[in-house]
C-alpha positions in Angstrom: 50.7 72.0 130.4 48.6 74.5 132.5 46.0 74.7 129.8 45.5 70.9 130.0 45.2 71.1 133.8 42.6 73.8 133.7 40.5 71.8 131.2 40.6 68.7 133.4 39.7 70.8 136.5 36.7 72.3 134.7 35.6 68.8 133.5 35.8 67.4 137.0 33.9 70.4 138.6 30.9 70.2 136.1 28.6 73.1 135.2 28.7 76.3 137.3 26.6 79.4 137.5 28.2 82.5 136.1 29.1 84.9 138.9 30.2 87.9 137.0 28.5 91.3 137.5 27.4 91.2 133.9 25.1 88.2 134.6 23.6 89.5 137.9 20.1 90.9 138.1 20.2 94.6 138.9 18.8 95.7 142.2 15.7 97.8 142.0 16.2 101.2 143.6 12.6 102.2 144.1 9.5 100.0 144.3 6.8 100.7 141.7 3.5 102.3 143.1 0.6 99.9 143.9 -2.1 99.5 141.3 -5.1 101.8 141.7 -8.8 101.1 141.2 -10.5 102.7 138.3 -12.8 105.5 139.2 -16.5 104.6 138.9 -18.4 107.1 136.7 -21.9 107.2 138.3 -24.5 109.0 136.3 -28.0 109.4 137.7 -30.6 108.4 135.2 -33.5 110.8 134.6 -37.1 109.5 135.1 -38.9 108.5 131.9 -40.7 111.3 130.1 -44.0 109.5 130.0 -43.8 108.3 133.6 -43.6 104.8 134.9 -45.9 102.1 133.6 -48.3 100.9 136.3 -50.4 97.9 135.2 -53.7 97.7 137.1 -53.2 94.0 138.1 -49.7 94.3 139.5 -50.9 94.0 143.1 -52.3 90.5 142.4 -48.8 89.2 141.6 -47.3 90.5 144.8 -50.2 89.6 147.2 -48.9 89.5 150.8 -50.2 86.4 152.6 -51.1 86.8 156.3 -48.5 85.3 158.7 -49.4 82.0 160.4 -49.1 81.6 164.1 -46.5 79.2 165.4 -47.8 76.1 167.1 -46.9 75.9 170.7 
C-alpha cells in the first residue's frame, strides 16, 4: 500500500530537480589566470640597398597653397 501512496504523491508533485551531490556542479577551487596579450615581434626594416626612389616631379603633387586671410 505504501508503494501506491508514493507513486500518487510523486504524480501530484510533478517534476523536481535532482538534489543529490552526484548531480551538483563542483565548486572551482582556484580561478583560472586572465588571458594574456600576444607579444608583438617588432623588427626594424633595413633601408633599401639602392636608396629611396625620388621622382623629380614629386613636389608638384604636394604643392602647399598659401593660407588665405580670414574676412573680418
